[in-house]
C-alpha positions in Angstrom: 141.6 169.7 101.2 141.6 166.6 103.5 137.9 166.9 104.1 137.2 167.2 100.3 139.3 164.1 99.8 137.4 162.2 102.5 134.0 163.4 101.0 135.0 162.3 97.4 136.1 159.0 98.6 132.8 158.5 100.5 130.9 159.5 97.4 132.8 157.1 95.4 132.0 154.2 98.0 128.4 155.2 98.1 128.2 155.2 94.3 129.6 151.7 94.3 127.0 150.6 96.8 124.2 152.1 94.9 125.5 150.4 91.7 125.4 147.0 93.4 121.6 146.8 93.2 120.2 146.5 89.7 116.8 147.7 88.2 113.4 147.5 90.2 112.7 150.9 91.8 116.0 152.2 92.6 114.9 155.8 92.4 115.3 156.4 96.3 118.9 155.0 96.2 119.7 157.3 93.3 118.2 160.4 95.1 120.3 159.4 98.1 123.5 159.2 96.0 122.8 162.6 94.5 122.6 164.0 98.0 126.1 162.6 98.6 127.5 164.3 95.5 125.8 167.6 96.4 127.3 167.4 99.8 130.8 166.7 98.3 130.4 169.6 95.9 129.6 171.9 98.8 132.8 170.8 100.5 134.7 171.7 97.3 133.0 175.1 97.2 134.4 175.7 100.8 131.1 175.1 102.5 132.8 172.4 104.6 130.4 172.1 107.5 127.3 171.9 105.5 128.8 169.7 102.9 130.0 167.2 105.5 126.6 167.2 107.0 124.8 166.6 103.7 127.4 164.0 102.6 126.9 162.1 105.7 123.1 162.2 105.6 123.2 161.1 101.9 125.5 158.2 102.8 123.1 157.1 105.6 120.1 157.3 103.4 122.0 155.4 100.5 122.8 152.5 102.9 119.3 152.4 104.1 117.6 152.6 100.7 120.0 150.2 99.2 119.4 147.6 102.0 115.7 148.0 101.6 116.1 147.6 97.8 118.3 144.6 98.0 115.7 143.0 100.4 112.9 143.6 97.9 115.0 142.0 95.2 115.9 139.0 97.4 112.1 138.6 98.3 111.2 138.7 94.5 113.8 136.0 93.8 112.5 133.8 96.5 109.0 134.1 95.2 110.2 133.2 91.8 112.0 130.2 92.8 108.9 128.9 95.1 107.0 127.3 92.4 110.2 125.2 91.3 110.5 124.2 95.0 107.0 122.9 95.2 107.4 121.0 91.9 110.6 119.4 93.1 108.7 118.3 96.3 106.0 116.9 94.4 108.3 115.0 92.1 109.9 113.3 95.2 106.5 112.5 96.5 105.4 111.0 93.2 108.8 109.1 93.0 108.3 107.6 96.5 104.8 106.6 95.6 105.9 104.9 92.4 108.6 103.1 94.0 106.3 101.8 96.8 104.0 100.5 94.0 106.8 98.9 92.2 108.0 97.1 95.5 104.3 95.9 96.1 104.0 94.6 92.6 107.3 92.8 92.8 106.2 91.0 95.8 102.7 90.2 94.6 104.3 88.7 91.6 106.9 86.9 93.3 104.6 85.0 95.8 101.5 85.1 93.5 99.5 86.9 96.0 96.1 88.4 94.8 96.0 86.1 91.6 
């Protein structure tokens, strides 16, 4: 009974971890989560040794695949933000150039240089 309770709690935890990562290709995460569920069911059917082993393997796979999936999502988000960052840098450069030109024009007009 104690082993089954632990297995169920681990299964709930694993499902929670798998649920954190949205969309993309989460099929490997879902597959690992199903392995945890299968192991927990074996424990419930009295196959404690095999059930605990399958549940542990499933949890390990879920964590690994969840981490890979999350890394892919972060990489995609970084790439999506990249053009905006370049655009902001370009805006700073253009602003500095414009400011420099304004200062030059101010002193040129003030002292009548170049007229």
